[in-house]
N, C-alpha and C positions, 0 to 999 in steps of 0.2 A: 729534270726533266728528260722523257723518253721521246725520241723521235724515228721515224721510218724516212730518213733522208739522207743525201750525201753531204750534211753539214751535222756536226755536233754543237749543239748551242747551250751554253750555260748562262743561266739568268743573273742579271746584275745582284751584286750582295753589296752591303754598306760596312765601310772599313770604321772603327771608331778610334783609333790611333794613327799616328804617324808613321812612316817609314815601314808600312806592311809587305809581307812577300805574298803575292797573290799567285796562286797554285790553280792552275785548270787540269782537270782530268777528265778522260773520256775513253768510252771503250764502245766497240762493235760487238755483237753477239752472233758471232758468225766465223767459220774455220775458213774463209777465205782469206788470200793475202790482200789483206785492206795497209792503206798508208795513209798518216794524216800531214796535213799542211798546218801546223800551230796557230793561232791567232794571231793576228796583226800585232807587232811591238813585244810579244813574248818570246823567251827561249825554249826551244824543246829541250826536255831531259830524257825521255822516253819515247819511243815509238816501235813497237813489237807486236808479234803475232804470235797465235798458239790457238787455243781452243776458241781464244778470243783476242781482237785486235785492241790495244790499249796504248794510250798517249798522256803525258804529264807533260805542263810547260809552267814557266813562270816569269813574274815580273814584278820590281818594286816598285810599290806605289806610295810617292812620298805624303798625297794629302789625305786628310780623313774626307770620307762622302762613299757616294754610289761608284760601283767600278763600271757600271754598263755593262750587258752581256757580252760574252765571248764566244767565238764561233770558230772551229776549226773544220777545214774542207777534208773529206773523205774520197780516198780515189784508190781504185782496184777491184771495185767490184760493184754489184747492184746495190740500190738503198737497200740498207738492212736496219733492224731496231738497233739503235744506239743511244746513249745516254752521256751526260755531261755535266758537270760540277763546277765551282770554285771557292777555295777556300782561302781564308785571309789569315795570315800568320802574323801575331805581334813581336816585334822585338823583344818585348819584356818578358 
């Protein structure tokens, strides 16, 4: 999903196995100094700036099913084009 907001929103995905690692990633296409607040309940792994601002966060999801959408607040600049997605990594 690509939006121009102060929030990066990844749509829900559906996991098909138990104990998956859910990974959130987002970026802002701007050279300004942006910072992300990771989605609620997720641990932030990356929050960096360069030619684009990038963030990654993760959480373990024990049950099979829909993840619900995840969003990260963006601060440090005006609303800019951004995109976000979720990936589920199976433990097997």
